[in-house]
PDB file with one MODEL, atoms N, CA, C and O in Angstrom:
MODEL        1
ATOM      1  N   SER A   1     -60.817 -33.359 -10.200  1.00  0.00           N
ATOM      2  CA  SER A   1     -58.703 -33.742 -10.021  1.00  0.00           C
ATOM      3  C   SER A   1     -58.098 -32.962  -9.286  1.00  0.00           C
ATOM      4  O   SER A   1     -58.267 -31.748  -9.174  1.00  0.00           O
ATOM      5  N   THR A   2     -56.909 -34.057  -8.427  1.00  0.00           N
ATOM      6  CA  THR A   2     -55.799 -33.332  -7.925  1.00  0.00           C
ATOM      7  C   THR A   2     -54.140 -32.743  -8.078  1.00  0.00           C
ATOM      8  O   THR A   2     -53.457 -32.869  -9.095  1.00  0.00           O
ATOM      9  N   PHE A   3     -53.873 -32.334  -7.288  1.00  0.00           N
ATOM     10  CA  PHE A   3     -52.603 -31.012  -7.304  1.00  0.00           C
ATOM     11  C   PHE A   3     -52.070 -32.905  -7.399  1.00  0.00           C
ATOM     12  O   PHE A   3     -52.568 -33.826  -6.752  1.00  0.00           O
ATOM     13  N   ASP A   4     -51.177 -32.970  -8.204  1.00  0.00           N
ATOM     14  CA  ASP A   4     -50.046 -34.284  -8.055  1.00  0.00           C
ATOM     15  C   ASP A   4     -48.884 -33.967  -9.102  1.00  0.00           C
ATOM     16  O   ASP A   4     -48.852 -33.295 -10.133  1.00  0.00           O
ATOM     17  N   ILE A   5     -47.772 -34.868  -8.285  1.00  0.00           N
ATOM     18  CA  ILE A   5     -46.574 -34.962  -9.053  1.00  0.00           C
ATOM     19  C   ILE A   5     -45.378 -35.398  -8.889  1.00  0.00           C
ATOM     20  O   ILE A   5     -44.402 -35.383  -8.139  1.00  0.00           O
ATOM     21  N   SER A   6     -45.907 -35.897 -10.115  1.00  0.00           N
ATOM     22  CA  SER A   6     -44.807 -37.084 -10.298  1.00  0.00           C
ATOM     23  C   SER A   6     -43.100 -36.972  -9.605  1.00  0.00           C
ATOM     24  O   SER A   6     -42.411 -35.975  -9.388  1.00  0.00           O
ATOM     25  N   ASN A   7     -42.793 -38.540  -9.377  1.00  0.00           N
ATOM     26  CA  ASN A   7     -40.890 -38.319  -9.220  1.00  0.00           C
ATOM     27  C   ASN A   7     -40.593 -37.843 -10.629  1.00  0.00           C
ATOM     28  O   ASN A   7     -41.078 -37.934 -11.757  1.00  0.00           O
ATOM     29  N   ALA A   8     -38.859 -36.920  -9.595  1.00  0.00           N
ATOM     30  CA  ALA A   8     -38.424 -37.099 -10.959  1.00  0.00           C
ATOM     31  C   ALA A   8     -37.791 -38.307 -12.049  1.00  0.00           C
ATOM     32  O   ALA A   8     -37.612 -39.495 -11.778  1.00  0.00           O
ATOM     33  N   TYR A   9     -37.576 -37.764 -13.068  1.00  0.00           N
ATOM     34  CA  TYR A   9     -37.006 -39.310 -13.605  1.00  0.00           C
ATOM     35  C   TYR A   9     -36.175 -38.793 -15.016  1.00  0.00           C
ATOM     36  O   TYR A   9     -36.727 -38.243 -15.969  1.00  0.00           O
ATOM     37  N   PRO A  10     -35.201 -39.002 -14.948  1.00  0.00           N
ATOM     38  CA  PRO A  10     -35.021 -40.336 -14.661  1.00  0.00           C
ATOM     39  C   PRO A  10     -33.910 -40.267 -13.042  1.00  0.00           C
ATOM     40  O   PRO A  10     -32.759 -39.956 -13.345  1.00  0.00           O
ATOM     41  N   ASN A  11     -34.022 -40.401 -12.158  1.00  0.00           N
ATOM     42  CA  ASN A  11     -33.125 -40.459 -11.227  1.00  0.00           C
ATOM     43  C   ASN A  11     -32.170 -41.462 -10.162  1.00  0.00           C
ATOM     44  O   ASN A  11     -32.684 -42.291  -9.411  1.00  0.00           O
ATOM     45  N   PRO A  12     -30.674 -41.208 -10.261  1.00  0.00           N
ATOM     46  CA  PRO A  12     -29.902 -40.867 -10.697  1.00  0.00           C
ATOM     47  C   PRO A  12     -30.047 -40.232 -12.119  1.00  0.00           C
ATOM     48  O   PRO A  12     -30.667 -40.762 -13.041  1.00  0.00           O
ATOM     49  N   PHE A  13     -29.636 -39.472 -12.159  1.00  0.00           N
ATOM     50  CA  PHE A  13     -29.979 -38.551 -13.875  1.00  0.00           C
ATOM     51  C   PHE A  13     -28.171 -38.282 -14.367  1.00  0.00           C
ATOM     52  O   PHE A  13     -27.196 -38.624 -13.698  1.00  0.00           O
ATOM     53  N   ASN A  14     -28.154 -37.447 -15.967  1.00  0.00           N
ATOM     54  CA  ASN A  14     -27.156 -37.092 -15.941  1.00  0.00           C
ATOM     55  C   ASN A  14     -27.415 -36.803 -17.902  1.00  0.00           C
ATOM     56  O   ASN A  14     -27.427 -37.668 -18.778  1.00  0.00           O
ATOM     57  N   PRO A  15     -27.595 -35.259 -18.054  1.00  0.00           N
ATOM     58  CA  PRO A  15     -27.376 -34.139 -17.885  1.00  0.00           C
ATOM     59  C   PRO A  15     -28.580 -33.721 -17.042  1.00  0.00           C
ATOM     60  O   PRO A  15     -28.611 -32.712 -16.337  1.00  0.00           O
ATOM     61  N   SER A  16     -30.079 -35.066 -17.268  1.00  0.00           N
ATOM     62  CA  SER A  16     -31.293 -33.876 -17.071  1.00  0.00           C
ATOM     63  C   SER A  16     -32.016 -34.784 -16.014  1.00  0.00           C
ATOM     64  O   SER A  16     -31.522 -35.817 -15.561  1.00  0.00           O
ATOM     65  N   THR A  17     -33.450 -34.189 -15.620  1.00  0.00           N
ATOM     66  CA  THR A  17     -34.558 -35.214 -14.766  1.00  0.00           C
ATOM     67  C   THR A  17     -35.882 -34.098 -15.314  1.00  0.00           C
ATOM     68  O   THR A  17     -35.503 -32.966 -15.617  1.00  0.00           O
ATOM     69  N   ASN A  18     -36.762 -34.274 -15.387  1.00  0.00           N
ATOM     70  CA  ASN A  18     -38.790 -34.238 -16.109  1.00  0.00           C
ATOM     71  C   ASN A  18     -38.908 -34.748 -14.614  1.00  0.00           C
ATOM     72  O   ASN A  18     -38.427 -35.642 -13.918  1.00  0.00           O
ATOM     73  N   ILE A  19     -39.872 -33.626 -14.483  1.00  0.00           N
ATOM     74  CA  ILE A  19     -41.241 -33.864 -12.935  1.00  0.00           C
ATOM     75  C   ILE A  19     -42.122 -33.209 -13.996  1.00  0.00           C
ATOM     76  O   ILE A  19     -41.888 -32.400 -14.893  1.00  0.00           O
ATOM     77  N   ASN A  20     -43.419 -33.961 -13.498  1.00  0.00           N
ATOM     78  CA  ASN A  20     -44.702 -33.374 -14.538  1.00  0.00           C
ATOM     79  C   ASN A  20     -45.884 -33.236 -12.851  1.00  0.00           C
ATOM     80  O   ASN A  20     -45.986 -33.760 -11.743  1.00  0.00           O
ATOM     81  N   ILE A  21     -46.405 -32.387 -13.523  1.00  0.00           N
ATOM     82  CA  ILE A  21     -47.155 -31.529 -11.744  1.00  0.00           C
ATOM     83  C   ILE A  21     -48.625 -31.382 -12.945  1.00  0.00           C
ATOM     84  O   ILE A  21     -48.807 -30.488 -13.770  1.00  0.00           O
ATOM     85  N   ASP A  22     -49.155 -32.115 -12.771  1.00  0.00           N
ATOM     86  CA  ASP A  22     -51.586 -31.818 -12.928  1.00  0.00           C
ATOM     87  C   ASP A  22     -51.699 -30.568 -11.892  1.00  0.00           C
ATOM     88  O   ASP A  22     -51.551 -30.470 -10.674  1.00  0.00           O
ATOM     89  N   VAL A  23     -51.942 -29.900 -12.659  1.00  0.00           N
ATOM     90  CA  VAL A  23     -52.501 -28.774 -11.659  1.00  0.00           C
ATOM     91  C   VAL A  23     -54.497 -28.478 -11.852  1.00  0.00           C
ATOM     92  O   VAL A  23     -55.222 -28.302 -12.831  1.00  0.00           O
ATOM     93  N   PRO A  24     -54.724 -28.549 -10.473  1.00  0.00           N
ATOM     94  CA  PRO A  24     -56.348 -28.645 -10.792  1.00  0.00           C
ATOM     95  C   PRO A  24     -56.850 -27.266 -11.310  1.00  0.00           C
ATOM     96  O   PRO A  24     -57.493 -27.155 -12.354  1.00  0.00           O
ATOM     97  N   VAL A  25     -56.512 -26.230 -10.510  1.00  0.00           N
ATOM     98  CA  VAL A  25     -56.719 -25.020 -10.380  1.00  0.00           C
ATOM     99  C   VAL A  25     -55.971 -24.589 -10.994  1.00  0.00           C
ATOM    100  O   VAL A  25     -54.865 -25.117 -11.112  1.00  0.00           O
ATOM    101  N   SER A  26     -56.543 -22.695 -12.030  1.00  0.00           N
ATOM    102  CA  SER A  26     -55.061 -21.803 -12.451  1.00  0.00           C
ATOM    103  C   SER A  26     -54.991 -21.080 -10.592  1.00  0.00           C
ATOM    104  O   SER A  26     -55.782 -20.792  -9.694  1.00  0.00           O
ATOM    105  N   GLY A  27     -53.169 -21.068 -10.908  1.00  0.00           N
ATOM    106  CA  GLY A  27     -52.080 -20.946  -9.626  1.00  0.00           C
ATOM    107  C   GLY A  27     -50.986 -20.426  -9.475  1.00  0.00           C
ATOM    108  O   GLY A  27     -50.041 -21.172  -9.728  1.00  0.00           O
ATOM    109  N   ILE A  28     -50.694 -19.211  -9.091  1.00  0.00           N
ATOM    110  CA  ILE A  28     -48.887 -18.926  -9.036  1.00  0.00           C
ATOM    111  C   ILE A  28     -48.188 -21.501  -8.166  1.00  0.00           C
ATOM    112  O   ILE A  28     -48.384 -22.328  -7.277  1.00  0.00           O
ATOM    113  N   LEU A  29     -47.493 -21.253  -9.354  1.00  0.00           N
ATOM    114  CA  LEU A  29     -46.405 -22.516  -9.302  1.00  0.00           C
ATOM    115  C   LEU A  29     -44.968 -21.705  -9.047  1.00  0.00           C
ATOM    116  O   LEU A  29     -44.860 -20.593  -9.563  1.00  0.00           O
ATOM    117  N   ASN A  30     -44.076 -22.138  -8.413  1.00  0.00           N
ATOM    118  CA  ASN A  30     -42.418 -22.222  -8.030  1.00  0.00           C
ATOM    119  C   ASN A  30     -42.021 -23.580  -7.860  1.00  0.00           C
ATOM    120  O   ASN A  30     -42.175 -24.271  -6.853  1.00  0.00           O
ATOM    121  N   ILE A  31     -41.275 -24.022  -9.393  1.00  0.00           N
ATOM    122  CA  ILE A  31     -40.551 -25.087  -8.710  1.00  0.00           C
ATOM    123  C   ILE A  31     -38.801 -24.093  -8.660  1.00  0.00           C
ATOM    124  O   ILE A  31     -38.602 -23.282  -9.565  1.00  0.00           O
ATOM    125  N   ASN A  32     -38.004 -24.240  -7.856  1.00  0.00           N
ATOM    126  CA  ASN A  32     -36.813 -24.019  -7.401  1.00  0.00           C
ATOM    127  C   ASN A  32     -36.051 -25.783  -7.638  1.00  0.00           C
ATOM    128  O   ASN A  32     -36.719 -26.806  -7.794  1.00  0.00           O
ATOM    129  N   VAL A  33     -34.415 -25.696  -7.597  1.00  0.00           N
ATOM    130  CA  VAL A  33     -33.665 -25.935  -6.653  1.00  0.00           C
ATOM    131  C   VAL A  33     -32.780 -25.374  -6.309  1.00  0.00           C
ATOM    132  O   VAL A  33     -32.355 -24.225  -6.435  1.00  0.00           O
ATOM    133  N   PHE A  34     -32.181 -27.147  -5.363  1.00  0.00           N
ATOM    134  CA  PHE A  34     -31.771 -25.987  -4.830  1.00  0.00           C
ATOM    135  C   PHE A  34     -30.248 -27.066  -4.144  1.00  0.00           C
ATOM    136  O   PHE A  34     -30.588 -28.245  -4.043  1.00  0.00           O
ATOM    137  N   ASN A  35     -29.092 -26.867  -3.805  1.00  0.00           N
ATOM    138  CA  ASN A  35     -27.858 -27.937  -3.466  1.00  0.00           C
ATOM    139  C   ASN A  35     -28.028 -27.781  -1.973  1.00  0.00           C
ATOM    140  O   ASN A  35     -28.637 -26.761  -1.650  1.00  0.00           O
ATOM    141  N   LEU A  36     -27.710 -28.402  -1.197  1.00  0.00           N
ATOM    142  CA  LEU A  36     -27.518 -29.289  -0.277  1.00  0.00           C
ATOM    143  C   LEU A  36     -26.806 -28.699   0.898  1.00  0.00           C
ATOM    144  O   LEU A  36     -26.818 -29.273   1.987  1.00  0.00           O
ATOM    145  N   LYS A  37     -26.150 -27.497   0.692  1.00  0.00           N
ATOM    146  CA  LYS A  37     -26.505 -25.902   1.802  1.00  0.00           C
ATOM    147  C   LYS A  37     -27.547 -25.920   2.115  1.00  0.00           C
ATOM    148  O   LYS A  37     -27.729 -26.456   3.208  1.00  0.00           O
ATOM    149  N   GLY A  38     -29.315 -25.148   1.083  1.00  0.00           N
ATOM    150  CA  GLY A  38     -30.125 -25.105   1.289  1.00  0.00           C
ATOM    151  C   GLY A  38     -29.581 -23.144  -0.009  1.00  0.00           C
ATOM    152  O   GLY A  38     -30.034 -22.004  -0.108  1.00  0.00           O
ATOM    153  N   GLN A  39     -28.592 -23.846  -0.554  1.00  0.00           N
ATOM    154  CA  GLN A  39     -28.821 -22.661  -1.906  1.00  0.00           C
ATOM    155  C   GLN A  39     -29.544 -21.934  -3.194  1.00  0.00           C
ATOM    156  O   GLN A  39     -28.937 -20.981  -3.682  1.00  0.00           O
ATOM    157  N   LEU A  40     -30.343 -22.181  -3.562  1.00  0.00           N
ATOM    158  CA  LEU A  40     -30.543 -21.739  -4.230  1.00  0.00           C
ATOM    159  C   LEU A  40     -29.389 -22.188  -6.075  1.00  0.00           C
ATOM    160  O   LEU A  40     -28.275 -21.942  -6.537  1.00  0.00           O
ATOM    161  N   VAL A  41     -29.988 -22.544  -6.258  1.00  0.00           N
ATOM    162  CA  VAL A  41     -29.282 -23.059  -8.311  1.00  0.00           C
ATOM    163  C   VAL A  41     -29.586 -22.948  -9.040  1.00  0.00           C
ATOM    164  O   VAL A  41     -28.723 -22.728  -9.889  1.00  0.00           O
ATOM    165  N   SER A  42     -31.328 -22.965  -9.643  1.00  0.00           N
ATOM    166  CA  SER A  42     -31.786 -23.306 -10.269  1.00  0.00           C
ATOM    167  C   SER A  42     -32.869 -22.619 -10.073  1.00  0.00           C
ATOM    168  O   SER A  42     -33.267 -23.526  -9.343  1.00  0.00           O
ATOM    169  N   ALA A  43     -34.095 -21.542 -10.021  1.00  0.00           N
ATOM    170  CA  ALA A  43     -35.382 -21.599 -10.752  1.00  0.00           C
ATOM    171  C   ALA A  43     -35.886 -22.454 -11.747  1.00  0.00           C
ATOM    172  O   ALA A  43     -34.938 -23.142 -12.126  1.00  0.00           O
ATOM    173  N   ILE A  44     -37.611 -22.955 -12.776  1.00  0.00           N
ATOM    174  CA  ILE A  44     -37.360 -23.354 -13.300  1.00  0.00           C
ATOM    175  C   ILE A  44     -38.830 -23.066 -13.886  1.00  0.00           C
ATOM    176  O   ILE A  44     -39.240 -23.429 -14.989  1.00  0.00           O
ATOM    177  N   ILE A  45     -39.666 -22.200 -12.731  1.00  0.00           N
ATOM    178  CA  ILE A  45     -40.363 -21.608 -12.175  1.00  0.00           C
ATOM    179  C   ILE A  45     -41.115 -20.721 -11.693  1.00  0.00           C
ATOM    180  O   ILE A  45     -41.507 -21.276 -10.666  1.00  0.00           O
ATOM    181  N   ASN A  46     -41.780 -19.325 -11.731  1.00  0.00           N
ATOM    182  CA  ASN A  46     -42.539 -19.025 -10.836  1.00  0.00           C
ATOM    183  C   ASN A  46     -42.928 -18.404 -11.707  1.00  0.00           C
ATOM    184  O   ASN A  46     -42.329 -17.764 -12.571  1.00  0.00           O
ATOM    185  N   ASP A  47     -44.226 -18.605 -11.471  1.00  0.00           N
ATOM    186  CA  ASP A  47     -45.534 -17.708 -12.733  1.00  0.00           C
ATOM    187  C   ASP A  47     -46.824 -18.224 -12.510  1.00  0.00           C
ATOM    188  O   ASP A  47     -46.947 -19.270 -11.872  1.00  0.00           O
ATOM    189  N   LYS A  48     -48.047 -17.471 -13.067  1.00  0.00           N
ATOM    190  CA  LYS A  48     -49.060 -18.848 -12.917  1.00  0.00           C
ATOM    191  C   LYS A  48     -49.370 -19.571 -13.942  1.00  0.00           C
ATOM    192  O   LYS A  48     -48.545 -19.329 -14.823  1.00  0.00           O
ATOM    193  N   VAL A  49     -50.454 -20.658 -14.432  1.00  0.00           N
ATOM    194  CA  VAL A  49     -50.262 -21.777 -14.645  1.00  0.00           C
ATOM    195  C   VAL A  49     -51.956 -21.566 -14.568  1.00  0.00           C
ATOM    196  O   VAL A  49     -52.633 -21.105 -13.649  1.00  0.00           O
ATOM    197  N   ASN A  50     -52.409 -22.144 -16.047  1.00  0.00           N
ATOM    198  CA  ASN A  50     -53.781 -22.584 -15.970  1.00  0.00           C
ATOM    199  C   ASN A  50     -53.731 -24.398 -15.606  1.00  0.00           C
ATOM    200  O   ASN A  50     -52.821 -25.208 -15.432  1.00  0.00           O
ATOM    201  N   ALA A  51     -55.606 -24.476 -15.613  1.00  0.00           N
ATOM    202  CA  ALA A  51     -55.104 -25.799 -15.109  1.00  0.00           C
ATOM    203  C   ALA A  51     -54.824 -26.770 -15.759  1.00  0.00           C
ATOM    204  O   ALA A  51     -55.111 -26.464 -16.916  1.00  0.00           O
ATOM    205  N   GLY A  52     -54.237 -28.280 -15.731  1.00  0.00           N
ATOM    206  CA  GLY A  52     -53.555 -29.370 -16.804  1.00  0.00           C
ATOM    207  C   GLY A  52     -52.482 -29.356 -15.744  1.00  0.00           C
ATOM    208  O   GLY A  52     -52.330 -28.964 -14.587  1.00  0.00           O
ATOM    209  N   THR A  53     -51.412 -30.344 -17.267  1.00  0.00           N
ATOM    210  CA  THR A  53     -50.542 -31.518 -17.356  1.00  0.00           C
ATOM    211  C   THR A  53     -49.721 -30.586 -17.252  1.00  0.00           C
ATOM    212  O   THR A  53     -50.175 -29.514 -17.650  1.00  0.00           O
ATOM    213  N   TYR A  54     -47.997 -30.532 -16.624  1.00  0.00           N
ATOM    214  CA  TYR A  54     -47.361 -29.494 -17.151  1.00  0.00           C
ATOM    215  C   TYR A  54     -46.788 -30.404 -17.221  1.00  0.00           C
ATOM    216  O   TYR A  54     -47.280 -31.479 -16.878  1.00  0.00           O
ATOM    217  N   SER A  55     -45.038 -30.253 -17.881  1.00  0.00           N
ATOM    218  CA  SER A  55     -44.332 -31.590 -18.030  1.00  0.00           C
ATOM    219  C   SER A  55     -43.092 -30.395 -17.628  1.00  0.00           C
ATOM    220  O   SER A  55     -43.368 -29.332 -18.183  1.00  0.00           O
ATOM    221  N   PHE A  56     -41.888 -30.321 -16.860  1.00  0.00           N
ATOM    222  CA  PHE A  56     -40.760 -29.535 -16.414  1.00  0.00           C
ATOM    223  C   PHE A  56     -39.429 -30.158 -16.077  1.00  0.00           C
ATOM    224  O   PHE A  56     -39.169 -30.968 -15.188  1.00  0.00           O
ATOM    225  N   ALA A  57     -38.208 -29.300 -17.479  1.00  0.00           N
ATOM    226  CA  ALA A  57     -37.532 -30.389 -16.993  1.00  0.00           C
ATOM    227  C   ALA A  57     -36.034 -29.793 -16.947  1.00  0.00           C
ATOM    228  O   ALA A  57     -35.694 -29.359 -18.047  1.00  0.00           O
ATOM    229  N   TRP A  58     -34.658 -29.616 -15.526  1.00  0.00           N
ATOM    230  CA  TRP A  58     -33.698 -29.689 -15.305  1.00  0.00           C
ATOM    231  C   TRP A  58     -32.800 -29.680 -15.801  1.00  0.00           C
ATOM    232  O   TRP A  58     -32.241 -30.739 -15.517  1.00  0.00           O
ATOM    233  N   ASN A  59     -32.378 -29.278 -16.257  1.00  0.00           N
ATOM    234  CA  ASN A  59     -31.030 -29.373 -17.073  1.00  0.00           C
ATOM    235  C   ASN A  59     -29.644 -28.791 -16.577  1.00  0.00           C
ATOM    236  O   ASN A  59     -29.371 -27.622 -16.848  1.00  0.00           O
ATOM    237  N   ALA A  60     -28.496 -29.812 -15.639  1.00  0.00           N
ATOM    238  CA  ALA A  60     -28.608 -29.979 -14.587  1.00  0.00           C
ATOM    239  C   ALA A  60     -26.211 -29.833 -15.152  1.00  0.00           C
ATOM    240  O   ALA A  60     -25.359 -30.230 -14.357  1.00  0.00           O
ATOM    241  N   SER A  61     -25.936 -29.365 -16.218  1.00  0.00           N
ATOM    242  CA  SER A  61     -24.638 -29.773 -16.729  1.00  0.00           C
ATOM    243  C   SER A  61     -23.708 -29.212 -16.671  1.00  0.00           C
ATOM    244  O   SER A  61     -22.592 -29.631 -16.980  1.00  0.00           O
ATOM    245  N   SER A  62     -24.095 -27.742 -16.104  1.00  0.00           N
ATOM    246  CA  SER A  62     -23.769 -26.925 -15.367  1.00  0.00           C
ATOM    247  C   SER A  62     -23.350 -27.354 -14.341  1.00  0.00           C
ATOM    248  O   SER A  62     -22.150 -27.411 -14.071  1.00  0.00           O
ATOM    249  N   MET A  63     -24.597 -27.858 -13.340  1.00  0.00           N
ATOM    250  CA  MET A  63     -23.022 -28.918 -12.156  1.00  0.00           C
ATOM    251  C   MET A  63     -23.129 -29.169 -11.373  1.00  0.00           C
ATOM    252  O   MET A  63     -23.978 -28.651 -10.648  1.00  0.00           O
ATOM    253  N   THR A  64     -22.229 -30.275 -10.928  1.00  0.00           N
ATOM    254  CA  THR A  64     -21.397 -30.329  -9.858  1.00  0.00           C
ATOM    255  C   THR A  64     -22.286 -31.699  -9.659  1.00  0.00           C
ATOM    256  O   THR A  64     -23.510 -31.800  -9.738  1.00  0.00           O
ATOM    257  N   SER A  65     -21.331 -32.710  -9.382  1.00  0.00           N
ATOM    258  CA  SER A  65     -22.320 -34.481  -9.040  1.00  0.00           C
ATOM    259  C   SER A  65     -22.315 -33.829  -7.882  1.00  0.00           C
ATOM    260  O   SER A  65     -21.486 -33.064  -7.389  1.00  0.00           O
ATOM    261  N   GLY A  66     -23.866 -34.426  -7.316  1.00  0.00           N
ATOM    262  CA  GLY A  66     -24.373 -34.929  -6.043  1.00  0.00           C
ATOM    263  C   GLY A  66     -25.999 -34.909  -5.710  1.00  0.00           C
ATOM    264  O   GLY A  66     -26.972 -35.227  -6.393  1.00  0.00           O
ATOM    265  N   LEU A  67     -25.866 -34.403  -4.382  1.00  0.00           N
ATOM    266  CA  LEU A  67     -27.274 -34.756  -4.385  1.00  0.00           C
ATOM    267  C   LEU A  67     -28.907 -32.979  -4.373  1.00  0.00           C
ATOM    268  O   LEU A  67     -28.958 -31.966  -3.674  1.00  0.00           O
ATOM    269  N   TYR A  68     -29.708 -33.421  -5.327  1.00  0.00           N
ATOM    270  CA  TYR A  68     -29.893 -31.779  -5.188  1.00  0.00           C
ATOM    271  C   TYR A  68     -31.581 -31.505  -4.786  1.00  0.00           C
ATOM    272  O   TYR A  68     -32.050 -32.628  -4.973  1.00  0.00           O
ATOM    273  N   PHE A  69     -32.548 -30.762  -4.409  1.00  0.00           N
ATOM    274  CA  PHE A  69     -33.761 -30.574  -4.263  1.00  0.00           C
ATOM    275  C   PHE A  69     -34.652 -30.077  -4.587  1.00  0.00           C
ATOM    276  O   PHE A  69     -35.013 -28.948  -4.255  1.00  0.00           O
ATOM    277  N   ILE A  70     -35.272 -30.932  -5.413  1.00  0.00           N
ATOM    278  CA  ILE A  70     -35.625 -29.904  -6.326  1.00  0.00           C
ATOM    279  C   ILE A  70     -37.646 -30.049  -5.615  1.00  0.00           C
ATOM    280  O   ILE A  70     -38.552 -30.830  -5.322  1.00  0.00           O
ATOM    281  N   SER A  71     -37.219 -28.552  -5.711  1.00  0.00           N
ATOM    282  CA  SER A  71     -38.800 -28.401  -4.497  1.00  0.00           C
ATOM    283  C   SER A  71     -40.202 -26.783  -5.249  1.00  0.00           C
ATOM    284  O   SER A  71     -40.215 -25.581  -5.512  1.00  0.00           O
ATOM    285  N   VAL A  72     -40.957 -27.825  -5.240  1.00  0.00           N
ATOM    286  CA  VAL A  72     -42.316 -27.212  -6.030  1.00  0.00           C
ATOM    287  C   VAL A  72     -43.223 -26.202  -5.405  1.00  0.00           C
ATOM    288  O   VAL A  72     -44.082 -26.277  -6.283  1.00  0.00           O
ATOM    289  N   GLU A  73     -43.560 -25.582  -4.826  1.00  0.00           N
ATOM    290  CA  GLU A  73     -44.734 -24.439  -4.168  1.00  0.00           C
ATOM    291  C   GLU A  73     -45.988 -24.541  -5.668  1.00  0.00           C
ATOM    292  O   GLU A  73     -45.859 -24.832  -6.857  1.00  0.00           O
ATOM    293  N   TYR A  74     -46.823 -24.242  -5.040  1.00  0.00           N
ATOM    294  CA  TYR A  74     -47.900 -24.222  -5.633  1.00  0.00           C
ATOM    295  C   TYR A  74     -49.708 -24.390  -4.273  1.00  0.00           C
ATOM    296  O   TYR A  74     -50.098 -25.324  -3.572  1.00  0.00           O
ATOM    297  N   ASP A  75     -50.064 -23.491  -4.429  1.00  0.00           N
ATOM    298  CA  ASP A  75     -51.447 -23.285  -3.524  1.00  0.00           C
ATOM    299  C   ASP A  75     -50.856 -24.142  -1.566  1.00  0.00           C
ATOM    300  O   ASP A  75     -50.939 -25.103  -0.801  1.00  0.00           O
ATOM    301  N   GLY A  76     -50.147 -22.397  -1.885  1.00  0.00           N
ATOM    302  CA  GLY A  76     -49.774 -22.868  -0.009  1.00  0.00           C
ATOM    303  C   GLY A  76     -48.390 -23.481   0.580  1.00  0.00           C
ATOM    304  O   GLY A  76     -47.560 -23.129   1.419  1.00  0.00           O
ATOM    305  N   LYS A  77     -48.631 -24.909  -0.559  1.00  0.00           N
ATOM    306  CA  LYS A  77     -48.195 -25.776   0.073  1.00  0.00           C
ATOM    307  C   LYS A  77     -46.387 -26.500  -0.360  1.00  0.00           C
ATOM    308  O   LYS A  77     -45.983 -26.322  -1.510  1.00  0.00           O
ATOM    309  N   ILE A  78     -45.961 -26.857   0.118  1.00  0.00           N
ATOM    310  CA  ILE A  78     -44.403 -27.578  -0.769  1.00  0.00           C
ATOM    311  C   ILE A  78     -43.793 -28.829  -0.585  1.00  0.00           C
ATOM    312  O   ILE A  78     -43.416 -29.440   0.415  1.00  0.00           O
ATOM    313  N   TYR A  79     -43.782 -29.156  -2.278  1.00  0.00           N
ATOM    314  CA  TYR A  79     -42.627 -31.029  -1.837  1.00  0.00           C
ATOM    315  C   TYR A  79     -42.102 -30.647  -2.464  1.00  0.00           C
ATOM    316  O   TYR A  79     -41.934 -29.866  -3.400  1.00  0.00           O
ATOM    317  N   ASN A  80     -41.753 -31.375  -1.786  1.00  0.00           N
ATOM    318  CA  ASN A  80     -39.467 -31.874  -1.782  1.00  0.00           C
ATOM    319  C   ASN A  80     -39.739 -32.435  -2.351  1.00  0.00           C
ATOM    320  O   ASN A  80     -40.915 -32.796  -2.390  1.00  0.00           O
ATOM    321  N   GLN A  81     -38.712 -32.923  -3.258  1.00  0.00           N
ATOM    322  CA  GLN A  81     -38.067 -34.486  -3.560  1.00  0.00           C
ATOM    323  C   GLN A  81     -36.402 -34.086  -4.533  1.00  0.00           C
ATOM    324  O   GLN A  81     -36.091 -33.312  -5.438  1.00  0.00           O
ATOM    325  N   LYS A  82     -35.547 -35.338  -3.526  1.00  0.00           N
ATOM    326  CA  LYS A  82     -34.561 -35.396  -3.666  1.00  0.00           C
ATOM    327  C   LYS A  82     -33.465 -36.330  -4.700  1.00  0.00           C
ATOM    328  O   LYS A  82     -33.344 -37.554  -4.645  1.00  0.00           O
ATOM    329  N   VAL A  83     -32.579 -35.226  -5.819  1.00  0.00           N
ATOM    330  CA  VAL A  83     -32.096 -35.763  -7.464  1.00  0.00           C
ATOM    331  C   VAL A  83     -31.080 -36.285  -7.137  1.00  0.00           C
ATOM    332  O   VAL A  83     -30.862 -36.418  -5.932  1.00  0.00           O
ATOM    333  N   THR A  84     -30.105 -36.760  -8.129  1.00  0.00           N
ATOM    334  CA  THR A  84     -28.649 -37.107  -7.778  1.00  0.00           C
ATOM    335  C   THR A  84     -28.764 -37.337  -9.647  1.00  0.00           C
ATOM    336  O   THR A  84     -29.387 -37.822 -10.592  1.00  0.00           O
ATOM    337  N   LEU A  85     -27.216 -36.275  -9.029  1.00  0.00           N
ATOM    338  CA  LEU A  85     -26.743 -35.616 -10.305  1.00  0.00           C
ATOM    339  C   LEU A  85     -25.575 -36.585 -10.261  1.00  0.00           C
ATOM    340  O   LEU A  85     -24.823 -36.565  -9.287  1.00  0.00           O
ATOM    341  N   VAL A  86     -25.351 -37.576 -11.433  1.00  0.00           N
ATOM    342  CA  VAL A  86     -23.894 -39.310 -11.648  1.00  0.00           C
ATOM    343  C   VAL A  86     -22.837 -38.627 -12.968  1.00  0.00           C
ATOM    344  O   VAL A  86     -22.571 -39.289 -13.971  1.00  0.00           O
ATOM    345  N   LYS A  87     -22.476 -37.635 -12.808  1.00  0.00           N
ATOM    346  CA  LYS A  87     -20.994 -37.184 -13.919  1.00  0.00           C
ATOM    347  C   LYS A  87     -20.718 -37.925 -14.065  1.00  0.00           C
ATOM    348  O   LYS A  87     -19.726 -38.085 -14.775  1.00  0.00           O
TER     349      LYS A  87
ENDMDL
END
């Protein structure tokens, strides 16, 4: 097993988008959402997880339309995805 992140779906989205993550071994998983200014707008998880497949949703109903970045940190690496909220 390897660490794997799906593309966020749907994208563009309104009001929520999902991301699936395969975790090969237990570790700290940190998922945050940032706006274009680099400001943290949502913390989805920052916790130890066991090996397995996880699905996370970000509900952006209180956010304005625009581009956001979902940042996933695991095992010392950071992966970013751009998502578009269209209201």
